[in-house]
SEZAFI-232441 format. One record per residue: residue number from 1; z, y, x of N, C-alpha, C in turn; residue in one letter. Coordinates in pm, whole numbers, plus 32768, in hexadecimal, padded with zeros to 4 digits. Atoms other than C-alpha are relative to their C-alpha. Layout:
BEGIN
- drenlum | nup | nnorth | neast | caup | canorth | caeast | cup | cnorth | ceast | drennu
- NUM | Z | Y | X | Z | Y | X | Z | Y | X | a
...
***
This chain:
BEGIN
- drenlum | nup | nnorth | neast | caup | canorth | caeast | cup | cnorth | ceast | drennu
- 1 | 8046 | 7FA7 | 7F9C | 14C8 | 7C35 | EA88 | 8058 | 8084 | 8018 | m
- 2 | 7FB2 | 7F8C | 7FF5 | 15E5 | 7D22 | EAAF | 7FEE | 804A | 808C | s
- 3 | 800E | 7FB9 | 7F7D | 1591 | 7D62 | EC1F | 7F7F | 8052 | 800C | s
- 4 | 808D | 7FBA | 7FF6 | 142A | 7DD7 | EBDC | 8000 | 8083 | 7FBA | s
- 5 | 8004 | 7F83 | 802E | 13DB | 7F42 | EB92 | 7F7B | 8014 | 7FB0 | q
- 6 | 8071 | 7FD5 | 8055 | 12F3 | 7F8D | EA69 | 7F95 | 7F8E | 7FE1 | g
- 7 | 8051 | 806D | 801C | 125F | 7E32 | EA43 | 8040 | 7FB3 | 7F8A | l
- 8 | 7FD8 | 805E | 8068 | 1266 | 7D60 | E90F | 7FB9 | 7F7B | 800A | d
- 9 | 803A | 8090 | 7FF3 | 121C | 7BF4 | E8E2 | 7F6B | 7FFC | 7FCD | e
- 10 | 808A | 7FF5 | 8036 | 10DB | 7C45 | E827 | 7FAB | 8021 | 807D | k
- 11 | 805E | 7FE2 | 7F87 | 104A | 7CE5 | E967 | 8000 | 7F96 | 805C | e
- 12 | 800A | 8079 | 7F9D | 10A5 | 7BB8 | EA3C | 7F9E | 7FA3 | 7FC6 | l
- 13 | 8055 | 805E | 803C | 0FFB | 7ADB | E93F | 7F71 | 802D | 8003 | l
- 14 | 8088 | 7FC9 | 7FF2 | 0EC6 | 7BAA | E93F | 7FC4 | 7FF5 | 8089 | n
- 15 | 802F | 8010 | 7F76 | 0EAC | 7BB1 | EAB4 | 7FDB | 7F73 | 8019 | w
- 16 | 8013 | 8084 | 7FEC | 0ED4 | 7A43 | EAAF | 7F79 | 7FD0 | 7FC2 | g
- 17 | 8078 | 8015 | 804C | 0DBF | 7A23 | E9AE | 7F8A | 8028 | 8054 | t
- 18 | 8072 | 7FCC | 7FAE | 0CD4 | 7AF8 | EA85 | 7FEA | 7FA8 | 8070 | q
- 19 | 8011 | 8044 | 7F96 | 0D19 | 7A37 | EBB4 | 7FC7 | 7F6D | 7FE8 | i
- 20 | 8032 | 8075 | 802D | 0CE5 | 78EE | EB04 | 7F72 | 7FF7 | 7FE2 | g
- 21 | 808B | 7FF5 | 8029 | 0B99 | 7951 | EA7A | 7FA5 | 800C | 8082 | v
- 22 | 804A | 7FEB | 7F89 | 0B27 | 79CE | EBCB | 7FF2 | 7F82 | 8058 | l
- 23 | 800B | 8086 | 7FBF | 0B82 | 7879 | EC6D | 7F9F | 7FAC | 7FC6 | m
- 24 | 805C | 8064 | 8042 | 0ABA | 77BF | EB6B | 7F70 | 8033 | 801C | a
- 25 | 8087 | 7FD2 | 7FEC | 0991 | 78AD | EB97 | 7FCE | 7FE2 | 8093 | i
- 26 | 8026 | 8012 | 7F6D | 0999 | 788E | ED1B | 8019 | 7F68 | 8022 | e
- 27 | 7FFF | 8092 | 7FE3 | 09C8 | 770A | ECF9 | 806D | 7FDE | 806A | n
- 28 | 7F92 | 8024 | 7F9F | 0B1C | 76FD | EDBF | 801F | 7F79 | 7FDA | v
- 29 | 7FCE | 808C | 801C | 0B83 | 75A0 | EDED | 809A | 800D | 7FE0 | e
- 30 | 7F83 | 7FFE | 8035 | 0CBE | 754A | ED35 | 807C | 7FFF | 8063 | k
- 31 | 7F98 | 8004 | 7F95 | 0D8C | 74EE | EE6A | 801D | 808D | 8048 | h
- 32 | 7FF1 | 7F78 | 7FBD | 0D4F | 7650 | EEED | 8061 | 8052 | 7FAB | q
- 33 | 7FA1 | 7FBA | 8054 | 0E0C | 76DC | EDC3 | 809A | 7FD1 | 8029 | i
- 34 | 7F7E | 8039 | 7FDF | 0F2B | 75F5 | EE16 | 803A | 8037 | 808D | e
- 35 | 7FDF | 7FCF | 7F74 | 0F29 | 7670 | EF86 | 802C | 8086 | 7FF0 | q
- 36 | 7FD5 | 7F74 | 800B | 0F39 | 77D3 | EF18 | 8087 | 8017 | 7FBE | i
- 37 | 7F7C | 7FFD | 803E | 105B | 779D | EE31 | 806A | 7FCE | 8068 | i
- 38 | 7F9C | 8031 | 7FA7 | 110A | 76D0 | EF3D | 8015 | 8063 | 807D | a
- 39 | 7FE8 | 7F97 | 7F93 | 10D6 | 77F1 | F03D | 8067 | 8066 | 7FDE | s
- 40 | 7F8A | 7F9E | 801C | 11DB | 78B7 | EF7D | 8085 | 7FC9 | 8039 | l
- 41 | 7F86 | 803D | 7FB9 | 12D9 | 77C8 | F02A | 7FFD | 800C | 8090 | e
- 42 | 8015 | 7FF9 | 7F64 | 126C | 781D | F194 | 8066 | 8056 | 8046 | n
- 43 | 7F8E | 7FB1 | 7FC4 | 1397 | 7906 | F1C4 | 807F | 7FF4 | 7FA0 | t
- 44 | 7F8D | 800A | 8056 | 14F7 | 7912 | F14B | 801A | 808B | 7FB2 | k
- 45 | 7FF7 | 7F88 | 803E | 14D2 | 7A7E | F0ED | 7FAF | 8000 | 7F76 | d
- 46 | 8050 | 8005 | 807F | 146E | 7A84 | EF7E | 7F9A | 806B | 7FE2 | p
- 47 | 805A | 7F90 | 801A | 13C2 | 7BD3 | EF8F | 7F92 | 7FF9 | 806D | k
- 48 | 8065 | 8010 | 7F97 | 131D | 7BA9 | F0E1 | 7F94 | 7F92 | 7FDE | l
- 49 | 805D | 8072 | 8017 | 127D | 7A64 | F05B | 7F8D | 802F | 7FBB | s
- 50 | 807A | 7FD1 | 8045 | 1197 | 7B37 | EF85 | 7F97 | 8031 | 805C | l
- 51 | 805D | 7FD8 | 7F9C | 10FF | 7BDB | F0B7 | 7FBC | 7F8E | 8057 | l
- 52 | 8035 | 807C | 7FB8 | 10D6 | 7A86 | F15A | 7F9B | 7FB3 | 7FA5 | l
- 53 | 8065 | 803A | 806C | 102A | 7A00 | F024 | 7F79 | 8048 | 7FF8 | t
- 54 | 8078 | 7FA8 | 7FF9 | 0F39 | 7B28 | F028 | 7FB9 | 7FE1 | 8081 | a
- 55 | 8046 | 8019 | 7F84 | 0EEC | 7AE5 | F192 | 7FBF | 7F6C | 8005 | t
- 56 | 8033 | 8081 | 800D | 0EC7 | 7972 | F153 | 7F86 | 7FF3 | 7FAA | f
- 57 | 807A | 7FFE | 8057 | 0DCC | 79B4 | F039 | 7F89 | 8036 | 805A | a
- 58 | 8061 | 7FC5 | 7FB3 | 0D04 | 7A90 | F11F | 7FC9 | 7F9E | 806C | r
- 59 | 8018 | 8057 | 7F91 | 0D0D | 7989 | F239 | 7FA2 | 7F92 | 7FBA | r
- 60 | 804C | 8070 | 8041 | 0C89 | 7881 | F13A | 7F6E | 802D | 7FE5 | q
- 61 | 8081 | 7FC3 | 8019 | 0B70 | 7966 | F0DA | 7FB2 | 8008 | 8084 | a
- 62 | 8044 | 7FF8 | 7F83 | 0B1B | 79A1 | F245 | 7FCB | 7F7C | 8035 | a
- 63 | 8025 | 8089 | 7FDC | 0B08 | 782E | F276 | 7F9E | 7FB7 | 7F97 | r
- 64 | 804F | 801E | 807B | 0A2E | 7822 | F136 | 8027 | 7F8C | 7FB5 | r
- 65 | 7FC3 | 806A | 8053 | 0B26 | 7744 | F084 | 8020 | 8033 | 7F6F | l
- 66 | 7FF1 | 7FBF | 8084 | 0B4D | 783C | EF64 | 7F9E | 8072 | 8005 | i
- 67 | 806A | 7F95 | 800A | 0A61 | 7959 | EEEB | 8047 | 8080 | 8037 | g
- 68 | 7FC6 | 7F81 | 7FDF | 0A90 | 7AB7 | EF6E | 8034 | 8046 | 7F9F | k
- 69 | 7FC3 | 7FB4 | 8073 | 0AC1 | 7B4A | EE1E | 8080 | 7FCD | 7FD1 | k
- 70 | 7F7F | 804D | 8019 | 0BCF | 7A4D | EDD9 | 8072 | 802D | 805A | t
- 71 | 7FA4 | 7FDF | 7F9E | 0C7E | 7AA1 | EF21 | 8021 | 8091 | 7FF6 | a
- 72 | 7FEE | 7F70 | 8011 | 0C52 | 7C16 | EEE8 | 8068 | 8017 | 7F85 | d
- 73 | 7FA6 | 7FEB | 806C | 0CF6 | 7C01 | ED8E | 8090 | 7FCA | 801C | h
- 74 | 7F74 | 8031 | 7FE4 | 0E16 | 7B1B | EDFF | 8043 | 8063 | 805E | i
- 75 | 7FCD | 7F9F | 7F9D | 0E50 | 7C0E | EF2B | 802A | 8080 | 7FB7 | s
- 76 | 7FD8 | 7F7F | 804C | 0E4A | 7D3A | EE40 | 807E | 7FF7 | 7FA8 | s
- 77 | 7F8B | 8019 | 8055 | 0F38 | 7CA5 | ED51 | 807F | 7FE5 | 8041 | v
- 78 | 7F85 | 8017 | 7FB1 | 102F | 7C29 | EE51 | 8033 | 8088 | 8041 | m
- 79 | 7FD6 | 7F70 | 7FD6 | 1031 | 7D8B | EEEE | 803D | 8059 | 7F99 | k
- 80 | 7FB9 | 7FB0 | 8060 | 107D | 7E2C | EDA3 | 8089 | 7FBB | 7FD6 | k
- 81 | 7F7D | 803A | 800D | 118E | 7D33 | ED68 | 8062 | 8021 | 8067 | l
- 82 | 7FAA | 7FD4 | 7F91 | 1224 | 7D7D | EEB8 | 801E | 8099 | 7FF4 | h
- 83 | 7FEB | 7F71 | 800C | 1202 | 7EF5 | EE7B | 8065 | 8019 | 7F90 | e
- 84 | 7FA0 | 7FE9 | 807A | 12BF | 7ECF | ED2B | 8089 | 7FAC | 801A | k
- 85 | 7F82 | 8043 | 7FE0 | 13DF | 7E0F | EDDA | 8010 | 7F79 | 7FB8 | n
- 86 | 7FF5 | 8084 | 8031 | 138A | 7CC0 | ED46 | 8017 | 7F94 | 806E | c
- 87 | 7FF7 | 8073 | 7F99 | 13C0 | 7B6E | EDE3 | 7FA7 | 7F96 | 7FE1 | t
- 88 | 804C | 806C | 800C | 1327 | 7A1E | EDF0 | 8004 | 7FCF | 7F6B | r
- 89 | 7FEF | 8031 | 8095 | 13A7 | 79DC | EC85 | 7F88 | 8032 | 7FB6 | e
- 90 | 806A | 7FC4 | 8047 | 12AC | 7AD3 | EBFA | 7F7E | 7FCD | 802F | e
- 91 | 807A | 8032 | 7FCB | 119D | 7A52 | ECE7 | 7FE3 | 7F77 | 7FC3 | a
- 92 | 8010 | 8085 | 8040 | 11D6 | 78F2 | EC6D | 7FCB | 8009 | 7F7A | r
- 93 | 8027 | 7FED | 8086 | 11A8 | 7968 | EB0B | 7F6E | 801C | 7FFD | k
- 94 | 808E | 7FDD | 7FEF | 105A | 7A03 | EB65 | 7FA7 | 7F93 | 8027 | v
- 95 | 8053 | 806A | 7FCE | 0FD5 | 78E7 | EC2D | 8009 | 7F7E | 7FAB | l
- 96 | 8001 | 8070 | 8067 | 1049 | 77DC | EB35 | 7FA7 | 801B | 7F8B | g
- 97 | 8055 | 7FE8 | 8068 | 0F95 | 7899 | EA24 | 7F65 | 7FE7 | 8029 | m
- 98 | 8082 | 800C | 7FCD | 0E62 | 78A8 | EB03 | 7FD2 | 7F60 | 8008 | a
- 99 | 8019 | 808E | 7FF9 | 0E75 | 772C | EB2E | 7FD6 | 7FCA | 7F73 | k
- 100 | 801F | 802C | 8089 | 0E85 | 76EE | E9BD | 7F7D | 802D | 7FD0 | w
- 101 | 8077 | 7FD1 | 802D | 0D67 | 77D7 | E975 | 7F83 | 7FC2 | 8047 | v
- 102 | 8062 | 8040 | 7FB3 | 0C97 | 773B | EA87 | 7FE5 | 7F77 | 7FC7 | y
- 103 | 800C | 8083 | 803E | 0CD7 | 75E2 | E9F5 | 7FBF | 8004 | 7F7F | e
- 104 | 8043 | 7FF0 | 808A | 0C66 | 765F | E897 | 7F71 | 8013 | 802A | i
- 105 | 8084 | 7FDB | 7FE7 | 0B30 | 76F3 | E92F | 7F9F | 7F92 | 8041 | m
- 106 | 804C | 805C | 7FC6 | 0ABB | 75B4 | E9DE | 7F96 | 7FCA | 7FA0 | e
- 107 | 8068 | 8037 | 805B | 096E | 7557 | E94C | 7FD5 | 804A | 7F8D | g
- 108 | 802B | 7FA6 | 8075 | 095E | 7676 | E856 | 7F98 | 8060 | 8026 | r
- 109 | 8072 | 7FA6 | 7FDC | 0835 | 775C | E847 | 8029 | 8098 | 7FE6 | p
- 110 | 7FE1 | 7F7C | 8027 | 08F3 | 7899 | E7DC | 7FF6 | 8061 | 8080 | e
- 111 | 8011 | 7FA8 | 7F94 | 08AE | 79C8 | E8A1 | 804E | 807E | 7FD7 | r
- 112 | 7FA9 | 7F9E | 8016 | 0992 | 7B02 | E8AF | 7FC5 | 8083 | 803E | f
- 113 | 802D | 7F7E | 7FCA | 091C | 7C72 | E8C8 | 8087 | 804C | 8033 | e
- 114 | 7F9A | 7FAC | 7FD8 | 0A01 | 7D6E | E977 | 8086 | 7FB8 | 8014 | e
- 115 | 7F7C | 8055 | 7FDC | 0AF8 | 7C6C | EA0B | 8073 | 8037 | 8020 | l
- 116 | 7F89 | 7FB6 | 7FDB | 0BD9 | 7D73 | EA8C | 8050 | 8025 | 7F85 | e
- 117 | 7FB2 | 7FD7 | 8081 | 0C2F | 7DC3 | E91C | 8022 | 7F8E | 7FA8 | k
- 118 | 7FEC | 8070 | 804B | 0C41 | 7C63 | E8A5 | 809F | 7FE5 | 7FE1 | l
- 119 | 7F7A | 8019 | 801F | 0D8B | 7C12 | E7EB | 800D | 7F73 | 7FD6 | t
- 120 | 7FF4 | 8088 | 8040 | 0E20 | 7AC8 | E78B | 7FDB | 7FF3 | 7F7C | l
- 121 | 8036 | 7FFD | 808C | 0DED | 7B24 | E621 | 7F77 | 7FFA | 7FE9 | e
- 122 | 808E | 7FFE | 800B | 0C7E | 7B6B | E656 | 7FD2 | 7F72 | 802C | d
- 123 | 802A | 807F | 7FCD | 0C5D | 7A25 | E717 | 800D | 7F8E | 7F93 | f
- 124 | 7FE4 | 8063 | 806A | 0D00 | 7958 | E602 | 7F98 | 8011 | 7F8D | i
- 125 | 8061 | 7FE8 | 8075 | 0C21 | 79F5 | E4F5 | 7F78 | 7FC6 | 8027 | k
- 126 | 8088 | 8031 | 7FD9 | 0AE7 | 79A8 | E5BE | 7FF2 | 7F6F | 8009 | k
- 127 | 8010 | 8099 | 7FE5 | 0B2D | 783E | E615 | 801D | 7FAC | 7F72 | i
- 128 | 7FEC | 803E | 8084 | 0BA0 | 77F2 | E4A4 | 7F98 | 8017 | 7F99 | t
- 129 | 8072 | 7FF7 | 8055 | 0A60 | 7864 | E3FA | 7FBE | 7F8D | 7FD4 | r
***
């Protein structure tokens, strides 16, 4: 991540964890996650792709294909990545983690308080109790 400013991998994974839990809570269909990840490829510009993905997430929420909170969080994270000069590489890491967490959450009753503070470490601790 040499191109990013002030971000470490842990922060990316935490954001992905938060998005994945939100997707599970809002019952996003699995193929929607794949479409959001694929939206990163809608332009050749690796940095601009972040803004397009943020827009795509909001579009999917407007069409009621994903939840508003999920779209808001994806959009916020993509904007933060863009502002920190990241590219689709970092976004793929975030969204890939979101997909894994979503898949773990399928059919599980866990609930998470203060989702915006949820870390990957906290998530793992909770699901392995």
